[in-house]
C-alpha positions as CSV (number, residue, x, y, z in Angstrom):
1,M,0.1,0.3,-0.4
2,A,3.1,2.3,0.3
3,T,2.4,2.8,-3.9
4,F,-0.7,4.6,-2.4
5,G,0.8,6.0,0.6
6,T,1.0,10.2,-0.7
7,L,-2.8,9.8,-2.1
8,S,-4.4,8.3,1.1
9,T,-2.8,11.0,3.3
10,R,-4.0,13.7,1.3
11,L,-7.6,12.3,0.6
12,T,-7.9,11.5,4.4
13,E,-7.0,15.3,5.6
14,S,-9.4,16.6,2.4
15,L,-12.1,15.0,4.0
16,K,-11.1,16.1,7.5
17,N,-11.8,19.1,7.3
18,L,-16.0,18.1,6.5
19,R,-15.9,16.6,10.3
20,G,-18.3,18.3,12.7
21,K,-20.3,20.5,10.2
22,G,-24.1,19.7,10.6
23,K,-25.0,21.1,7.6
24,L,-22.6,21.0,4.2
25,S,-23.6,24.0,1.9
26,P,-21.8,23.7,-1.9
27,A,-18.7,25.9,-1.3
28,D,-17.5,23.2,1.5
29,V,-18.3,20.3,-1.2
30,D,-16.7,22.1,-3.8
31,G,-13.5,23.5,-1.2
32,T,-13.4,19.7,0.0
33,L,-13.4,18.4,-4.0
34,R,-10.9,20.7,-4.9
35,E,-8.2,19.3,-2.4
36,I,-9.4,15.7,-3.5
37,R,-8.6,16.8,-7.5
38,R,-5.1,18.2,-6.7
39,A,-4.3,14.8,-4.5
40,M,-5.6,12.7,-7.4
41,L,-3.7,14.6,-9.9
42,D,-0.6,14.9,-8.1
43,A,-0.3,11.1,-7.9
44,D,-0.8,10.6,-11.6
45,V,-4.3,9.5,-12.2
46,S,-5.3,10.9,-15.3
47,L,-7.4,13.4,-16.1
48,N,-10.6,12.1,-17.2
49,V,-10.7,10.0,-14.0
50,V,-10.5,12.7,-11.8
51,K,-13.1,14.7,-13.9
52,K,-15.8,11.9,-13.9
53,F,-14.6,11.4,-9.8
54,T,-15.0,15.0,-8.5
55,S,-18.5,15.4,-10.8
56,D,-20.2,12.0,-9.9
57,V,-19.6,12.9,-6.0
58,R,-20.0,16.5,-6.0
59,E,-23.6,15.4,-7.1
60,R,-24.4,12.7,-4.8
61,A,-22.7,14.4,-1.9
62,L,-25.2,17.8,-2.4
63,S,-28.1,15.6,-2.9
64,D,-31.4,15.6,-1.0
65,E,-30.1,12.5,1.1
66,V,-27.0,14.1,2.7
67,N,-28.8,17.0,3.6
68,K,-30.8,15.2,5.3
69,A,-28.3,13.3,7.2
70,L,-27.6,12.7,10.6
71,N,-24.2,13.3,10.3
72,P,-23.7,14.4,6.4
73,A,-19.3,14.6,6.7
74,Q,-19.6,10.8,7.3
75,Q,-21.7,10.8,3.9
76,V,-19.9,12.3,2.2
77,V,-17.0,9.7,2.8
78,Q,-19.0,7.0,2.5
79,I,-19.7,8.3,-1.3
80,V,-16.0,9.0,-2.0
81,N,-15.6,5.8,-0.4
82,E,-18.5,4.1,-3.2
83,E,-16.7,5.8,-6.0
84,L,-13.3,4.8,-5.1
85,V,-14.1,1.0,-5.2
86,T,-16.2,2.2,-8.9
87,I,-12.8,3.5,-10.1
88,L,-11.1,0.4,-8.4
89,G,-13.2,-2.0,-10.9
90,G,-16.6,-2.6,-8.4
91,A,-16.5,-6.0,-7.5
92,Q,-13.2,-8.3,-7.2
93,R,-13.1,-10.5,-10.5
94,R,-11.7,-14.2,-10.3
95,L,-10.0,-16.2,-12.5
96,E,-12.0,-18.1,-15.1
97,F,-10.3,-22.0,-15.2
98,A,-11.2,-23.8,-18.1
99,K,-14.0,-26.3,-18.0
100,K,-11.5,-29.2,-19.6
101,P,-8.0,-28.7,-18.0
102,P,-5.5,-27.3,-18.3
103,T,-6.4,-23.5,-17.9
104,I,-4.0,-21.3,-20.0
105,I,-3.1,-18.4,-18.7
106,M,-0.5,-16.0,-21.0
107,L,1.5,-12.8,-19.1
108,A,2.0,-9.6,-21.0
109,G,4.1,-6.8,-19.9
110,L,6.9,-4.1,-21.0
111,Q,10.4,-5.3,-19.6
112,G,10.8,-4.6,-15.9
113,A,7.2,-5.0,-14.7
114,G,8.0,-8.4,-12.8
115,K,6.5,-9.9,-15.1
116,T,8.6,-13.4,-14.5
117,T,8.6,-13.7,-10.8
118,L,4.9,-12.7,-10.9
119,A,5.0,-15.8,-12.6
120,G,6.0,-17.2,-10.2
121,K,3.9,-15.8,-7.5
122,L,1.0,-16.8,-9.4
123,A,1.9,-20.4,-9.7
124,K,2.5,-21.1,-6.1
125,Y,-1.1,-19.3,-5.2
126,L,-2.6,-21.4,-7.6
127,A,-0.4,-24.6,-5.8
128,K,-1.6,-23.5,-2.5
129,D,-5.1,-24.2,-4.0
130,K,-4.5,-27.7,-5.3
131,H,-3.9,-26.8,-8.6
132,T,-0.5,-28.2,-10.4
133,P,0.8,-25.4,-12.6
134,L,3.3,-25.5,-15.4
135,L,5.5,-22.3,-16.0
136,V,6.5,-21.8,-19.6
137,A,9.7,-20.1,-20.2
138,C,8.5,-17.8,-23.8
139,D,10.8,-14.7,-22.9
140,L,13.6,-15.8,-25.2
141,Q,15.1,-12.3,-26.0
142,R,16.0,-10.9,-22.4
143,P,19.3,-12.2,-20.9
144,N,19.2,-14.8,-19.2
145,A,15.6,-14.6,-18.6
146,V,14.8,-18.5,-18.9
147,Q,17.3,-19.4,-16.2
148,Q,15.5,-16.6,-14.2
149,L,12.3,-18.5,-14.8
150,E,13.7,-21.8,-13.7
151,V,15.1,-20.4,-10.4
152,V,11.8,-18.6,-9.6
153,G,10.0,-21.7,-10.6
154,K,12.1,-24.2,-8.1
155,N,11.7,-21.3,-5.4
156,A,8.2,-21.5,-5.5
157,G,8.1,-25.6,-5.6
158,V,6.4,-26.0,-9.5
159,A,7.6,-27.2,-12.6
160,V,9.1,-25.4,-15.1
161,Y,8.7,-25.8,-19.3
162,S,12.2,-24.5,-20.6
163,P,12.9,-26.2,-23.7
164,E,15.1,-23.2,-25.8
165,P,18.2,-21.9,-23.9
166,G,17.4,-18.3,-24.5
167,N,19.3,-15.2,-25.2
168,G,17.7,-14.7,-28.6
169,V,17.9,-18.4,-29.6
170,G,14.1,-20.3,-30.3
171,D,10.8,-19.6,-31.3
172,P,9.0,-18.5,-28.4
173,V,5.7,-19.4,-30.3
174,K,6.6,-23.0,-30.9
175,V,7.1,-23.0,-27.3
176,A,4.0,-22.1,-26.0
177,K,2.2,-24.1,-28.7
178,D,4.6,-27.3,-27.8
179,S,3.8,-26.2,-23.7
180,I,0.4,-27.5,-24.5
181,K,0.6,-31.0,-25.3
182,F,3.5,-31.6,-22.8
183,A,0.8,-30.1,-19.8
184,N,-1.6,-32.0,-21.2
185,D,0.8,-35.8,-21.1
186,K,1.5,-34.8,-17.5
187,Q,-1.2,-33.7,-16.6
188,Y,-0.6,-30.3,-15.5
189,D,-4.3,-28.6,-14.8
190,V,-2.8,-24.8,-14.7
191,V,-0.5,-23.6,-17.5
192,I,1.2,-20.2,-17.3
193,I,3.1,-18.5,-20.2
194,D,5.8,-15.7,-19.1
195,T,6.4,-13.4,-22.8
196,A,8.8,-11.2,-23.7
197,G,8.8,-7.6,-22.7
198,R,10.3,-4.3,-24.5
199,L,11.4,-1.0,-22.8
200,G,8.4,0.5,-24.7
201,V,6.0,-0.5,-27.0
202,D,7.0,-1.4,-30.3
203,A,5.3,-3.1,-33.5
204,E,7.9,-7.0,-32.8
205,L,6.6,-6.8,-29.4
206,M,2.7,-6.7,-30.2
207,K,3.4,-8.8,-32.9
208,Q,5.0,-12.1,-30.8
209,A,2.4,-11.4,-28.0
210,A,-0.4,-11.7,-30.4
211,D,0.6,-14.9,-32.3
212,I,1.4,-16.6,-28.9
213,R,-2.3,-15.5,-27.8
214,K,-3.4,-16.6,-31.0
215,A,-1.4,-20.3,-31.4
216,T,-2.5,-21.0,-27.8
217,S,-5.8,-19.4,-27.3
218,P,-5.6,-18.7,-23.3
219,D,-8.7,-18.9,-21.0
220,E,-7.1,-15.7,-19.3
221,V,-4.5,-12.8,-20.4
222,L,-3.1,-11.1,-17.7
223,F,-1.2,-7.0,-18.2
224,V,1.5,-6.6,-15.7
225,I,1.8,-3.4,-14.7
226,D,4.4,-1.7,-12.8
227,A,2.6,0.7,-10.2
228,M,5.1,3.9,-10.2
229,I,5.0,3.7,-14.5
230,G,4.0,6.8,-13.6
231,Q,1.5,9.0,-16.5
232,D,2.5,5.9,-19.6
233,A,0.0,3.7,-17.4
234,V,-3.2,4.4,-19.7
235,A,-1.5,4.7,-23.0
236,T,0.4,1.4,-22.5
237,A,-2.5,-0.6,-21.6
238,Q,-4.6,0.7,-24.3
239,A,-1.5,-0.5,-26.3
240,F,-2.2,-3.8,-25.3
241,Q,-5.6,-3.7,-25.0
242,E,-5.6,-3.2,-28.8
243,G,-2.5,-5.6,-29.2
244,V,-3.2,-8.6,-27.5
245,D,-7.1,-7.4,-25.6
246,F,-5.8,-8.5,-22.3
247,T,-8.8,-10.2,-19.9
248,G,-7.4,-8.1,-16.6
249,V,-4.5,-6.5,-14.8
250,V,-1.8,-7.3,-12.5
251,L,-0.2,-4.4,-10.5
252,T,3.3,-5.1,-9.2
253,K,5.7,-3.3,-6.8
254,L,2.5,-1.8,-4.9
255,D,5.2,-1.4,-1.9
256,G,7.3,1.3,-3.9
257,D,7.1,4.7,-2.7
258,A,6.4,6.4,-6.0
259,R,2.6,8.2,-6.3
260,G,0.9,5.4,-8.2
261,G,-2.3,6.8,-8.7
262,A,-1.9,6.2,-12.8
263,A,-2.7,2.6,-11.9
264,L,-5.8,3.6,-10.8
265,S,-7.0,5.2,-14.1
266,V,-6.2,1.8,-16.0
267,V,-9.6,0.0,-15.2
268,S,-11.7,3.6,-15.7
269,E,-9.5,3.7,-19.1
270,T,-9.9,-0.2,-20.5
271,E,-12.6,-1.5,-18.0
272,R,-10.5,-4.4,-17.8
273,P,-10.2,-5.1,-13.9
274,I,-7.9,-5.3,-11.7
275,M,-7.5,-9.0,-10.4
276,F,-4.1,-9.8,-8.6
277,A,-1.5,-7.2,-6.6
278,S,2.0,-7.9,-6.0
279,T,3.1,-6.6,-2.4
280,G,6.9,-7.1,-2.5
281,E,9.9,-9.2,-3.1
282,N,8.7,-12.8,-1.6
283,L,7.0,-15.1,-3.7
284,D,4.2,-15.1,-0.9
285,D,4.0,-10.7,-0.6
286,F,1.1,-11.8,-3.4
287,E,-3.1,-11.1,-3.2
288,P,-6.7,-11.0,-5.0
289,F,-7.2,-7.5,-5.5
290,Y,-10.6,-6.1,-3.9
291,P,-11.4,-3.0,-4.8
292,D,-13.5,-2.5,-1.5
293,R,-10.9,-3.2,0.5
294,M,-8.5,-1.3,-1.5
295,A,-10.5,1.4,-1.1
296,S,-10.7,1.1,2.2
297,R,-7.2,1.0,3.0
298,I,-6.4,4.3,0.9
299,L,-9.3,6.4,2.9
300,D,-7.3,4.6,6.1
301,L,-10.8,2.9,7.3
302,G,-8.4,-0.4,7.8
303,D,-8.8,-3.8,5.6
304,I,-9.6,-6.0,8.4
305,L,-11.1,-9.4,6.1
306,T,-7.6,-9.0,4.8
307,L,-5.6,-9.5,7.6
308,I,-8.4,-12.2,9.0
309,E,-7.3,-14.2,5.6
310,Q,-4.2,-13.8,6.6
311,A,-4.5,-14.6,10.2
312,Q,-6.0,-17.8,8.8
313,E,-3.7,-19.5,6.4
314,A,-1.0,-18.7,9.1
315,F,-2.3,-20.4,12.4
316,D,-3.6,-23.8,12.4
317,E,-7.0,-23.5,14.8
318,K,-6.2,-27.3,16.3
319,E,-2.9,-25.3,17.7
320,A,-4.9,-22.7,18.5
321,A,-7.5,-24.2,20.9
322,Q,-4.9,-26.4,22.4
323,L,-2.7,-22.5,23.3
324,Q,-6.1,-21.9,24.7
325,E,-6.4,-24.8,26.7
326,K,-2.5,-23.7,28.0
327,F,-3.9,-20.6,29.2
328,A,-6.5,-21.8,31.2
329,T,-4.0,-23.8,32.7
330,D,-1.5,-21.8,33.4
331,S,0.9,-24.2,31.3
332,F,2.1,-21.9,28.4
333,T,5.6,-21.5,28.1
334,L,8.9,-19.9,26.1
335,E,8.4,-22.6,23.6
336,D,4.6,-22.1,22.7
337,F,5.5,-18.2,22.2
338,L,8.4,-19.0,20.1
339,K,5.8,-21.1,17.9
340,Q,3.0,-18.3,18.0
341,M,5.9,-15.9,16.8
342,Q,7.0,-18.2,14.3
343,Q,3.3,-18.1,13.0
344,L,3.4,-14.5,13.3
345,K,6.0,-13.8,11.0
346,N,4.6,-16.6,8.5
347,M,1.9,-13.9,8.0
348,G,4.8,-11.8,6.2
349,S,5.5,-7.9,7.2
350,M,4.2,-6.7,10.5
351,K,4.0,-3.2,9.1
352,K,1.9,-4.3,6.4
353,M,-0.4,-6.0,8.7
354,L,-0.4,-2.5,11.2
355,G,-1.2,-0.9,8.1
356,M,-4.0,-2.7,7.8
357,L,-5.6,-0.9,10.7
358,P,-8.1,1.2,10.6
359,G,-6.3,4.7,11.2
360,A,-2.5,3.2,10.6
361,G,-2.4,6.8,8.3
362,A,-2.0,8.6,11.4
363,M,0.7,6.1,12.8
364,K,2.6,6.7,9.7
365,E,5.4,7.7,11.9
366,Q,5.9,5.3,14.5
367,L,5.0,2.4,11.9
368,D,7.9,3.6,9.2
369,N,10.0,3.2,13.2
370,F,8.5,0.2,13.4
371,D,11.6,-2.8,13.2
372,E,10.8,-5.4,12.2
373,K,14.2,-7.4,13.3
374,E,13.1,-6.9,17.0
375,L,10.8,-10.5,16.1
376,V,14.2,-11.9,15.1
377,R,16.2,-10.8,17.8
378,T,13.6,-12.3,20.6
379,E,13.5,-15.4,18.4
380,A,17.3,-15.3,18.7
381,I,16.6,-15.1,22.9
382,I,13.9,-17.8,22.9
383,Q,16.4,-20.2,20.7
384,S,19.8,-19.8,23.0
385,M,17.6,-20.9,25.9
386,T,17.7,-24.8,26.5
387,K,14.1,-26.7,26.7
388,A,14.2,-27.1,30.0
389,E,14.7,-23.1,30.5
390,R,11.8,-22.8,27.8
391,Q,9.5,-24.7,29.7
392,N,10.3,-22.5,33.2
393,T,11.5,-19.7,33.8
394,K,12.3,-20.2,37.3
395,L,15.4,-22.1,36.4
396,L,16.9,-18.9,35.3
397,N,19.4,-17.0,37.2
398,G,22.1,-14.7,36.7
399,S,24.4,-16.6,35.5
400,R,22.0,-18.4,32.5
401,R,20.4,-15.4,32.0
402,L,23.8,-14.2,31.3
403,R,24.7,-17.1,28.7
404,I,21.6,-16.4,26.9
405,A,22.5,-12.9,26.5
406,K,26.6,-13.9,25.1
407,G,24.6,-16.8,22.7
408,S,22.2,-15.1,21.6
409,G,24.3,-11.6,21.1
410,M,21.8,-9.6,23.1
411,T,22.7,-8.2,26.4
412,V,21.2,-9.5,29.7
413,T,19.0,-6.4,30.4
414,D,17.6,-7.9,26.9
415,V,16.8,-11.5,28.1
416,N,15.3,-10.1,31.3
417,A,13.0,-7.8,29.7
418,L,12.2,-10.4,27.0
419,V,11.4,-12.7,30.5
420,N,9.4,-10.0,32.5
421,R,7.2,-9.3,29.4
422,F,6.4,-12.6,28.5
423,E,5.4,-13.6,32.1
424,Q,2.8,-10.5,32.4
425,A,1.2,-12.0,28.9
426,A,0.9,-15.3,30.2
427,K,-0.8,-14.0,33.6
428,M,-2.6,-11.6,31.3
429,M,-3.9,-14.3,29.0
430,K,-4.6,-17.3,31.8
431,T,-7.1,-14.5,33.2
432,V,-8.9,-14.0,30.1
433,A,-9.1,-17.6,29.1
434,K,-10.5,-18.1,32.3
435,G,-13.1,-15.4,31.5
436,G,-11.8,-12.8,33.9
437,M,-10.9,-9.3,32.9
438,P,-6.8,-8.8,32.8
439,Q,-4.6,-6.4,35.0
440,I,-2.7,-4.1,33.0
441,P,0.2,-2.9,35.0
442,G,-0.3,0.8,36.7
443,M,-4.4,0.7,35.1
444,G,-5.5,-2.4,37.2
445,P,-8.4,-4.2,36.8
446,M,-10.4,-3.7,33.9
447,G,-13.8,-4.1,33.5
448,P,-17.1,-2.5,34.0
449,M,-16.9,-3.8,38.2
450,G,-13.6,-2.0,38.6
451,A,-11.5,-3.9,41.3
452,M,-14.4,-6.4,41.4
453,G,-14.2,-7.7,37.8
454,H,-11.8,-10.8,39.1
455,G,-14.6,-11.4,42.0
456,G,-11.4,-12.8,43.6
457,K,-11.0,-11.6,47.7
458,K,-7.6,-11.4,46.9
459,Q,-8.1,-8.4,44.9
460,Q,-10.5,-6.7,47.8
461,A,-7.7,-7.3,50.2
462,K,-5.8,-4.9,48.1
463,K,-7.9,-2.1,47.8
464,K,-7.0,1.0,49.6
465,G,-8.4,2.8,51.8
466,S,-10.4,6.4,52.1
467,K,-7.4,8.5,51.3
468,S,-9.1,11.8,53.0
469,G,-7.5,14.4,55.1
470,N,-10.4,14.9,57.8
471,P,-9.9,12.1,60.3
472,A,-13.6,11.7,61.1
473,K,-14.3,11.6,57.3
474,R,-11.3,9.3,56.8
475,A,-12.9,7.2,59.8
476,Q,-16.5,7.3,58.0
477,E,-15.2,6.0,54.5
478,N,-13.1,3.1,55.4
479,A,-16.2,1.9,57.6
480,A,-17.9,2.1,54.5
481,L,-15.5,0.2,52.3
482,A,-15.2,-2.2,54.9
483,A,-19.2,-2.9,54.9
484,G,-19.2,-3.2,51.0
485,G,-20.6,0.1,50.7
486,V,-19.0,2.8,48.2
487,K,-17.6,5.6,49.6
488,P,-19.9,8.3,50.8
489,G,-20.2,11.7,48.5
490,N,-19.1,9.7,45.8
491,G,-22.1,9.0,42.0
492,G,-22.3,5.7,42.3
493,G,-20.7,2.8,39.3
494,F,-24.1,3.7,37.4
495,G,-24.5,7.3,38.2
496,L,-27.5,6.6,40.6
497,G,-25.4,8.4,43.3
498,N,-24.7,7.8,47.0
499,Q,-26.9,5.4,49.4
500,G,-24.3,5.1,51.8
501,A,-23.1,1.9,53.8
502,S,-26.5,0.7,53.1
503,G,-26.9,0.9,49.4
504,G,-24.0,-1.3,48.8
505,P,-24.1,-5.0,48.3
506,S,-24.5,-7.2,52.1
507,P,-22.1,-9.8,53.5
508,E,-24.7,-11.8,52.6
509,E,-24.9,-9.9,49.0
510,L,-20.8,-10.7,48.6
511,E,-20.7,-14.1,49.2
512,A,-23.0,-15.3,47.5
513,L,-21.4,-13.6,44.7
514,Q,-17.6,-14.8,45.4
515,K,-19.6,-18.7,45.2
516,M,-20.9,-17.8,41.8
517,L,-17.9,-17.3,40.5
518,G,-16.5,-20.2,42.5
519,K,-13.7,-18.3,43.9
520,G,-15.4,-18.3,47.7
């Protein structure tokens, strides 16, 4: 999402000006749309798209529906969100698989857009979904393109069809045609054809791509475009549409820091949907493109659904149930914590995950300063412990902690801090697992019942007495507290005012409550 970061910041700042207004005048709406128009143009969104977007938003924002709304500013944010979804393609479009395998997917695009790496990402993504993809090396022009695809295929754990060495040798159309027969013979159900690109659009590139399409009759032709391409995005997309006629778009390098708004124009100008997005260099940094979720991210409204899906992929439900049992029985160990942390790392970048939370734009500085290596350091400390030490932190005396610090390349202070944090977290999780409310250090017990949130006698014993400077008043208040009531002169927990000692629960009621909570 870094590519849309600047646009996101500008749009959210523009919409902030509407907050607190009971009614929106045409001047309010026009002022906000002026800022939005500048933000989109600065982000390289095409002029035609910006004009239509602002015109549609203005018409809806000045309608009776918004004027009569209780919160017109929120209505305008909703309208901007819905129009962004429209720009991005509306509903999500999935791959269409052939009724009779193999499904043939052809990749097209300029050189440097990331087609070869993306071929591996798409293959790995499909393999997770129980498909058997075959990568086909038809980029026989670019130096070492065939070798690169073979390496990518090996890392993705998928097969590669590369009968020609490339580097200017071989007929890409023949390789593409032969790969279909090879896939049928070896029973691969998806064929992904990696074609050659050029630094710019030219007749030779288009002819080769068109010939491959004609020879293989692909079910999907995906146009791969660099999200940071700038104003050339629309012209390049239109040229490929005329020359090859693609069925969908894949955005690459969405983790870059360029303005990237030109990518938003491709859907409107070509009427072809964005189907996938590449969000990093790793083969797992690849996801289906959801227009509604991306619009929410751009407006800093978060993307909780994607976050949940990534968590479901990374975490095992059976292990989660076992961990819940360990929390409840106070048997959660550093060994378990290490496994959880490793699963968390499998979800990808922590910065990306935190960036999917609503309001993440307001924490941009904190996110930029977030150190991803902190997880690696924590992992190193735990792995420097013996199995017995991970199972029981009480074994960690001074000499053991010194050994662990040296083994992990950290300091004893770092080891102490980790152990303390772990023990506090384990206590909190145990409380939550048993249905109680956690006591956050420095804040006391959480929950509507205050210190009675746990229902335990131990908590009541720690309750402090009156701090009044008047001895008579202090004695009266302490007596009221001892009787189970509230301080005279203070309001009750539900705003009912003071009812004196008789207004609180009686000792018998307290005893019944203790028994009900199983703490008596």
